[in-house]
DRENDO-1510 file (C-alpha; in Angstrom, 1 decimal, always signed):
<recs>
REC; n; res; u; v; w
REC; 1; UNK; -0.2; +0.1; -0.1 .
REC; 2; UNK; +1.6; +3.1; -1.1 .
REC; 3; UNK; +1.7; +5.9; +1.5 .
REC; 4; UNK; +2.9; +9.4; +1.5 .
REC; 5; UNK; +4.3; +12.0; +4.1 .
REC; 6; UNK; +1.4; +14.2; +5.4 .
REC; 7; UNK; +1.5; +17.8; +5.3 .
REC; 8; UNK; +2.5; +18.1; +8.9 .
REC; 9; UNK; +5.5; +15.8; +8.4 .
REC; 10; UNK; +6.3; +17.7; +5.3 .
REC; 11; UNK; +6.7; +20.8; +7.4 .
REC; 12; UNK; +8.5; +19.6; +10.3 .
REC; 13; UNK; +10.9; +18.2; +7.3 .
REC; 14; UNK; +11.4; +21.6; +6.3 .
REC; 15; UNK; +12.3; +23.0; +9.7 .
REC; 16; UNK; +14.7; +20.0; +10.7 .
REC; 17; UNK; +16.6; +20.3; +7.4 .
REC; 18; UNK; +17.2; +23.9; +7.7 .
REC; 19; UNK; +17.8; +23.6; +11.9 .
REC; 20; UNK; +20.0; +20.5; +11.5 .
REC; 21; UNK; +22.4; +21.9; +8.8 .
REC; 22; UNK; +25.1; +23.1; +11.5 .
REC; 23; UNK; +24.8; +20.0; +13.5 .
REC; 24; UNK; +25.6; +17.8; +10.3 .
REC; 25; UNK; +28.7; +19.8; +8.9 .
REC; 26; UNK; +31.1; +17.8; +9.8 .
REC; 27; UNK; +32.4; +15.9; +7.1 .
REC; 28; UNK; +33.6; +11.9; +7.7 .
REC; 29; UNK; +37.2; +12.8; +7.9 .
REC; 30; UNK; +36.4; +15.4; +10.3 .
REC; 31; UNK; +34.7; +12.9; +12.5 .
REC; 32; UNK; +37.3; +9.7; +12.1 .
REC; 33; UNK; +40.1; +12.4; +12.9 .
REC; 34; UNK; +38.2; +13.2; +16.0 .
REC; 35; UNK; +37.7; +9.8; +17.1 .
REC; 36; UNK; +34.1; +10.1; +17.3 .
REC; 37; UNK; +31.7; +7.1; +16.0 .
REC; 38; UNK; +29.7; +7.7; +12.9 .
REC; 39; UNK; +25.9; +7.3; +13.0 .
REC; 40; UNK; +24.2; +4.9; +11.2 .
REC; 41; UNK; +20.1; +4.8; +10.8 .
REC; 42; UNK; +18.2; +1.8; +9.2 .
REC; 43; UNK; +14.5; +1.8; +8.7 .
REC; 44; UNK; +14.0; -2.1; +9.7 .
REC; 45; UNK; +15.6; -5.0; +11.8 .
REC; 46; UNK; +17.2; -6.9; +9.0 .
REC; 47; UNK; +19.8; -4.0; +7.8 .
REC; 48; UNK; +20.0; -3.1; +11.3 .
REC; 49; UNK; +21.2; -6.4; +12.5 .
REC; 50; UNK; +23.6; -7.1; +9.5 .
REC; 51; UNK; +25.0; -3.5; +10.2 .
REC; 52; UNK; +25.7; -4.0; +13.8 .
REC; 53; UNK; +27.4; -7.4; +13.2 .
REC; 54; UNK; +29.9; -5.5; +11.1 .
REC; 55; UNK; +30.5; -2.3; +12.9 .
REC; 56; UNK; +30.6; -3.9; +16.4 .
REC; 57; UNK; +31.3; -1.3; +19.1 .
REC; 58; UNK; +32.8; +1.1; +16.2 .
REC; 59; UNK; +30.0; +2.7; +15.0 .
REC; 60; UNK; +26.4; +3.7; +16.4 .
REC; 61; UNK; +23.5; +1.8; +14.8 .
REC; 62; UNK; +20.0; +2.9; +15.2 .
REC; 63; UNK; +16.6; +0.9; +13.8 .
REC; 64; UNK; +13.6; +3.7; +13.4 .
REC; 65; UNK; +11.1; +0.8; +13.5 .
REC; 66; UNK; +9.9; +0.2; +17.0 .
REC; 67; UNK; +10.3; -3.5; +17.7 .
REC; 68; UNK; +6.9; -5.3; +17.4 .
REC; 69; UNK; +5.5; -2.4; +15.2 .
REC; 70; UNK; +3.7; -3.1; +12.0 .
REC; 71; UNK; +6.1; -2.1; +9.5 .
REC; 72; UNK; +3.8; -1.5; +6.3 .
REC; 73; UNK; +2.3; +1.0; +8.2 .
REC; 74; UNK; +5.1; +2.7; +9.6 .
REC; 75; UNK; +5.5; +6.7; +9.0 .
REC; 76; UNK; +8.5; +8.7; +10.1 .
REC; 77; UNK; +8.1; +10.9; +13.0 .
REC; 78; UNK; +9.6; +14.2; +13.4 .
REC; 79; UNK; +12.5; +13.0; +15.7 .
REC; 80; UNK; +13.1; +10.2; +13.0 .
REC; 81; UNK; +13.2; +12.5; +10.1 .
REC; 82; UNK; +16.0; +14.4; +12.5 .
REC; 83; UNK; +17.8; +11.2; +13.0 .
REC; 84; UNK; +18.0; +10.6; +9.6 .
REC; 85; UNK; +19.1; +14.0; +8.3 .
REC; 86; UNK; +22.0; +13.9; +11.0 .
REC; 87; UNK; +23.4; +10.4; +10.1 .
REC; 88; UNK; +26.3; +9.4; +8.0 .
REC; 89; UNK; +24.9; +6.5; +6.6 .
REC; 90; UNK; +20.7; +5.8; +6.0 .
REC; 91; UNK; +20.0; +2.2; +5.0 .
REC; 92; UNK; +16.5; +1.6; +3.7 .
REC; 93; UNK; +14.5; -1.1; +1.7 .
REC; 94; UNK; +13.8; +1.4; -1.3 .
REC; 95; UNK; +10.3; +0.0; -2.5 .
REC; 96; UNK; +6.7; +0.9; -2.3 .
REC; 97; UNK; +6.7; +1.1; +1.2 .
REC; 98; UNK; +9.7; +3.5; +1.4 .
REC; 99; UNK; +8.2; +6.0; -0.9 .
REC; 100; UNK; +8.3; +8.5; +1.8 .
REC; 101; UNK; +12.1; +8.3; +2.0 .
REC; 102; UNK; +12.2; +9.9; -1.3 .
REC; 103; UNK; +10.5; +13.2; -0.1 .
REC; 104; UNK; +13.3; +13.4; +3.0 .
REC; 105; UNK; +16.3; +12.9; +1.0 .
REC; 106; UNK; +15.6; +15.3; -1.8 .
REC; 107; UNK; +15.3; +17.9; +0.9 .
REC; 108; UNK; +18.9; +17.0; +2.1 .
REC; 109; UNK; +22.3; +17.7; +1.4 .
REC; 110; UNK; +23.0; +14.0; -0.3 .
REC; 111; UNK; +27.0; +14.9; +0.0 .
REC; 112; UNK; +26.8; +14.8; +3.6 .
REC; 113; UNK; +24.8; +11.2; +4.0 .
REC; 114; UNK; +25.5; +8.0; +2.2 .
REC; 115; UNK; +22.3; +5.8; +1.6 .
REC; 116; UNK; +22.1; +2.4; +0.8 .
REC; 117; UNK; +18.8; +0.7; -0.7 .
REC; 118; UNK; +18.3; -2.9; -0.1 .
REC; 119; UNK; +16.7; -3.7; -3.7 .
REC; 120; UNK; +20.0; -1.9; -5.2 .
REC; 121; UNK; +22.2; -4.8; -3.6 .
REC; 122; UNK; +20.7; -7.9; -5.1 .
REC; 123; UNK; +18.7; -8.7; -8.1 .
REC; 124; UNK; +15.3; -7.9; -7.5 .
REC; 125; UNK; +12.0; -10.3; -8.4 .
REC; 126; UNK; +8.9; -8.9; -9.5 .
REC; 127; UNK; +5.7; -9.2; -6.8 .
REC; 128; UNK; +3.5; -12.2; -7.5 .
REC; 129; UNK; -0.2; -13.0; -6.8 .
REC; 130; UNK; -0.4; -16.5; -7.0 .
REC; 131; UNK; -3.7; -18.8; -7.3 .
REC; 132; UNK; -5.6; -18.6; -4.2 .
REC; 133; UNK; -4.4; -15.5; -3.0 .
REC; 134; UNK; -6.4; -12.8; -1.8 .
REC; 135; UNK; -5.8; -9.7; -4.4 .
REC; 136; UNK; -5.9; -6.1; -3.2 .
REC; 137; UNK; -7.0; -3.3; -5.4 .
REC; 138; UNK; -4.0; -2.5; -7.5 .
REC; 139; UNK; -1.6; +0.8; -7.4 .
REC; 140; UNK; +0.2; +2.2; -9.9 .
REC; 141; UNK; +4.1; +1.1; -9.5 .
REC; 142; UNK; +6.4; +3.3; -7.6 .
REC; 143; UNK; +9.6; +1.8; -9.6 .
REC; 144; UNK; +10.8; +3.9; -12.4 .
REC; 145; UNK; +10.6; +1.0; -15.1 .
REC; 146; UNK; +7.1; +0.1; -14.3 .
REC; 147; UNK; +7.7; -3.1; -12.6 .
REC; 148; UNK; +6.7; -3.2; -9.0 .
REC; 149; UNK; +9.4; -5.7; -7.3 .
REC; 150; UNK; +9.3; -7.9; -3.7 .
REC; 151; UNK; +11.0; -5.8; -1.3 .
REC; 152; UNK; +11.4; -8.5; +1.4 .
REC; 153; UNK; +15.0; -9.3; -0.2 .
REC; 154; UNK; +16.7; -10.4; +2.9 .
REC; 155; UNK; +14.7; -13.6; +3.5 .
REC; 156; UNK; +17.5; -15.3; +1.4 .
REC; 157; UNK; +20.4; -16.1; +3.1 .
REC; 158; UNK; +22.3; -15.6; +0.0 .
REC; 159; UNK; +20.9; -12.3; -0.7 .
REC; 160; UNK; +21.9; -11.4; +3.0 .
REC; 161; UNK; +25.5; -12.4; +2.1 .
REC; 162; UNK; +25.2; -9.8; -0.8 .
REC; 163; UNK; +23.7; -6.9; +1.4 .
REC; 164; UNK; +26.2; -7.1; +4.2 .
REC; 165; UNK; +29.2; -7.2; +1.7 .
REC; 166; UNK; +27.4; -3.9; +0.2 .
REC; 167; UNK; +27.1; -2.3; +3.8 .
REC; 168; UNK; +30.8; -3.5; +4.5 .
REC; 169; UNK; +32.1; -1.5; +1.3 .
REC; 170; UNK; +30.2; +1.8; +2.0 .
REC; 171; UNK; +31.2; +1.6; +5.7 .
REC; 172; UNK; +34.9; +1.2; +4.6 .
REC; 173; UNK; +34.9; +3.9; +2.5 .
REC; 174; UNK; +33.4; +6.6; +5.3 .
REC; 175; UNK; +35.2; +5.4; +7.9 .
REC; 176; UNK; +38.4; +4.4; +6.7 .
REC; 177; UNK; +39.9; +4.3; +10.3 .
REC; 178; UNK; +37.4; +1.4; +11.1 .
REC; 179; UNK; +38.0; -0.5; +7.7 .
REC; 180; UNK; +39.9; -3.5; +9.0 .
REC; 181; UNK; +37.7; -4.1; +11.8 .
REC; 182; UNK; +34.5; -3.9; +9.3 .
REC; 183; UNK; +36.3; -6.3; +6.8 .
REC; 184; UNK; +36.9; -8.9; +9.5 .
REC; 185; UNK; +33.7; -8.6; +11.2 .
REC; 186; UNK; +32.2; -9.1; +7.9 .
REC; 187; UNK; +33.9; -11.9; +6.9 .
REC; 188; UNK; +33.3; -13.5; +9.9 .
REC; 189; UNK; +29.5; -13.1; +9.7 .
REC; 190; UNK; +29.2; -14.1; +6.0 .
REC; 191; UNK; +30.8; -17.4; +6.8 .
REC; 192; UNK; +27.9; -17.8; +9.2 .
REC; 193; UNK; +25.7; -16.9; +6.6 .
REC; 194; UNK; +27.0; -19.3; +4.3 .
REC; 195; UNK; +26.6; -22.0; +6.4 .
REC; 196; UNK; +23.2; -21.1; +7.5 .
REC; 197; UNK; +22.6; -21.3; +3.3 .
REC; 198; UNK; +23.9; -24.8; +3.5 .
REC; 199; UNK; +21.4; -26.1; +6.2 .
REC; 200; UNK; +18.6; -24.7; +4.2 .
REC; 201; UNK; +20.1; -26.4; +0.9 .
REC; 202; UNK; +20.5; -29.9; +2.9 .
REC; 203; UNK; +16.9; -29.7; +4.2 .
REC; 204; UNK; +15.3; -28.8; +0.9 .
REC; 205; UNK; +17.7; -31.8; -1.0 .
REC; 206; UNK; +16.8; -34.4; +1.5 .
REC; 207; UNK; +13.0; -33.6; +1.9 .
REC; 208; UNK; +10.0; -35.8; +1.2 .
REC; 209; UNK; +8.1; -32.7; -0.4 .
REC; 210; UNK; +9.1; -29.2; -1.7 .
REC; 211; UNK; +5.5; -27.1; -1.0 .
REC; 212; UNK; +4.7; -24.9; +2.0 .
REC; 213; UNK; +1.6; -23.6; +3.1 .
REC; 214; UNK; +1.2; -19.9; +4.5 .
REC; 215; UNK; -2.0; -18.9; +6.0 .
REC; 216; UNK; -0.8; -15.5; +6.2 .
REC; 217; UNK; +1.2; -13.2; +4.2 .
REC; 218; UNK; +3.8; -14.3; +2.2 .
REC; 219; UNK; +6.9; -12.1; +2.4 .
REC; 220; UNK; +9.3; -15.4; +1.5 .
REC; 221; UNK; +9.3; -15.3; -2.4 .
REC; 222; UNK; +13.5; -14.7; -2.0 .
REC; 223; UNK; +13.7; -17.7; +0.2 .
REC; 224; UNK; +11.7; -19.8; -2.0 .
REC; 225; UNK; +13.4; -19.0; -5.2 .
REC; 226; UNK; +16.8; -19.7; -3.7 .
REC; 227; UNK; +16.0; -23.1; -2.5 .
REC; 228; UNK; +13.3; -24.1; -5.6 .
REC; 229; UNK; +10.5; -24.4; -3.2 .
REC; 230; UNK; +6.4; -24.5; -4.1 .
REC; 231; UNK; +4.5; -22.4; -1.8 .
REC; 232; UNK; +0.5; -21.5; -1.4 .
REC; 233; UNK; -0.2; -18.2; +0.6 .
REC; 234; UNK; -3.3; -16.4; +1.6 .
REC; 235; UNK; -1.7; -12.8; +1.0 .
REC; 236; UNK; +1.0; -11.4; -0.8 .
REC; 237; UNK; +3.9; -10.1; +1.1 .
REC; 238; UNK; +2.7; -6.8; +1.5 .
REC; 239; UNK; -1.0; -7.1; +1.6 .
REC; 240; UNK; -3.1; -5.1; +3.9 .
REC; 241; UNK; -5.6; -7.4; +3.7 .
REC; 242; UNK; -6.2; -9.9; +7.3 .
REC; 243; UNK; -9.5; -11.7; +6.2 .
REC; 244; UNK; -9.6; -13.9; +3.4 .
REC; 245; UNK; -12.4; -15.0; +1.7 .
REC; 246; UNK; -13.8; -18.4; +2.3 .
REC; 247; UNK; -12.7; -19.5; -1.1 .
REC; 248; UNK; -9.1; -18.7; +0.0 .
REC; 249; UNK; -9.6; -20.7; +3.0 .
REC; 250; UNK; -11.3; -23.7; +1.4 .
REC; 251; UNK; -8.5; -23.5; -1.5 .
REC; 252; UNK; -5.5; -23.4; +1.1 .
REC; 253; UNK; -7.4; -26.4; +3.3 .
REC; 254; UNK; -7.4; -28.4; -0.1 .
REC; 255; UNK; -3.8; -28.0; -1.0 .
REC; 256; UNK; -2.8; -28.9; +2.6 .
REC; 257; UNK; -5.2; -32.1; +2.5 .
REC; 258; UNK; -4.3; -33.1; -0.9 .
REC; 259; UNK; -0.3; -33.0; -0.2 .
REC; 260; UNK; -0.7; -34.3; +3.2 .
REC; 261; UNK; +1.5; -31.4; +4.4 .
REC; 262; UNK; +1.8; -31.5; +7.9 .
REC; 263; UNK; +2.4; -27.7; +8.8 .
REC; 264; UNK; +0.4; -24.5; +8.1 .
REC; 265; UNK; +3.1; -21.4; +8.6 .
REC; 266; UNK; +2.0; -17.8; +10.1 .
REC; 267; UNK; +4.8; -15.3; +10.4 .
REC; 268; UNK; +5.7; -13.5; +13.5 .
REC; 269; UNK; +3.8; -10.6; +14.8 .
REC; 270; UNK; +0.5; -12.1; +13.2 .
REC; 271; UNK; -2.4; -13.4; +15.1 .
REC; 272; UNK; -2.5; -16.7; +13.2 .
REC; 273; UNK; -6.0; -17.0; +13.3 .
REC; 274; UNK; -6.2; -17.8; +9.5 .
REC; 275; UNK; -3.3; -20.4; +9.8 .
REC; 276; UNK; -5.0; -21.8; +12.7 .
REC; 277; UNK; -8.4; -22.4; +10.9 .
REC; 278; UNK; -6.7; -24.2; +7.9 .
REC; 279; UNK; -4.5; -26.8; +10.2 .
REC; 280; UNK; -7.7; -27.3; +12.0 .
REC; 281; UNK; -9.8; -28.4; +9.0 .
REC; 282; UNK; -6.8; -30.1; +7.4 .
REC; 283; UNK; -5.3; -31.7; +10.6 .
REC; 284; UNK; -1.8; -30.3; +10.7 .
REC; 285; UNK; -0.3; -28.0; +13.0 .
REC; 286; UNK; +0.8; -24.2; +12.9 .
REC; 287; UNK; +4.2; -22.9; +13.4 .
REC; 288; UNK; +5.7; -19.3; +13.2 .
REC; 289; UNK; +8.1; -18.8; +10.2 .
REC; 290; UNK; +10.2; -15.9; +10.7 .
REC; 291; UNK; +10.5; -13.2; +7.5 .
REC; 292; UNK; +12.6; -11.3; +10.2 .
REC; 293; UNK; +11.2; -7.7; +8.8 .
REC; 294; UNK; +10.4; -7.0; +12.5 .
REC; 295; UNK; +10.9; -8.7; +15.9 .
REC; 296; UNK; +9.0; -8.5; +19.1 .
REC; 297; UNK; +9.9; -6.4; +21.8 .
REC; 298; UNK; +10.7; -9.0; +24.2 .
REC; 299; UNK; +13.1; -10.8; +21.2 .
REC; 300; UNK; +14.9; -7.4; +20.6 .
REC; 301; UNK; +15.5; -6.6; +24.3 .
REC; 302; UNK; +17.3; -10.1; +24.7 .
REC; 303; UNK; +19.4; -9.4; +21.6 .
REC; 304; UNK; +18.1; -11.7; +19.1 .
REC; 305; UNK; +19.5; -11.7; +15.7 .
REC; 306; UNK; +18.6; -12.6; +12.0 .
REC; 307; UNK; +20.7; -15.6; +12.5 .
REC; 308; UNK; +18.8; -16.4; +15.7 .
REC; 309; UNK; +15.3; -16.0; +14.3 .
REC; 310; UNK; +16.6; -18.1; +10.4 .
REC; 311; UNK; +17.9; -20.7; +12.7 .
REC; 312; UNK; +14.3; -21.4; +14.3 .
REC; 313; UNK; +13.5; -21.2; +10.7 .
REC; 314; UNK; +15.8; -24.4; +9.7 .
REC; 315; UNK; +14.1; -26.4; +12.2 .
REC; 316; UNK; +10.7; -25.6; +11.5 .
REC; 317; UNK; +11.4; -26.1; +7.7 .
REC; 318; UNK; +12.3; -30.0; +8.4 .
REC; 319; UNK; +9.0; -30.3; +10.0 .
REC; 320; UNK; +7.1; -28.8; +7.0 .
REC; 321; UNK; +8.7; -30.8; +4.3 .
REC; 322; UNK; +9.1; -34.4; +6.2 .
</recs>
């Protein structure tokens, strides 16, 4: 669902841009010369976690989306705008749900802030409305080439490696004093991502079936593309719908029964009602599959990571495919 900044936020943005010029006037070289840490702001959890794995204690990393909040309805507060305006590196997704970013960045001095859009780090794939899914009223695409791309690029560990290395390279450029640390941390982290990728490959290679069912949104196209999995789901990944039609529930129930699929997935922070209804009718059980788009406040407070959540997905996928 496409969103734009409200008039109030635009006014605040202009004020913030004007008042913040002095506070953001230091160059990266001046900052490193004075041994001050660079400031990095990310919109959502995956780039936040990738970045903190790279920087360790050498930089300040802030996530704008509150833990437990619905990512698709997020709009920046005036404080968020000021954080972006004053940071050294801003990392966002770059898709339709990040349209507000363009309004903010257009008002700022781009010579004093580096930006990374996750969609620029990988080969994007198109949004997909698959048979059985609830459709929404289509909006004009926000992409310049007329194609609407799936935004959930981090759900594939292979993409997570590409994104991590992209962030590493930008950090090494803007904070050369700590480049060696960033290189070393990124290398160690990507080794763990490669291992995660291998675990998923091994599960799929030795599985009895290759189809998964989501009684929920489906923000995992990059994941299923990476491992050659088929899927059925109630809604596309960025759908604002929460109540499927009886036809959609019946369609998914029939798929679970016909394939003797033992698990119906829901995603994190979902009430799971649709998945439970399908599972009850088909004799399956409901398990959470973590898209990592956001995480609960309790998970965030205990320091949960992308690897922690994806590790849970390893075990859940074994149950679903065997």
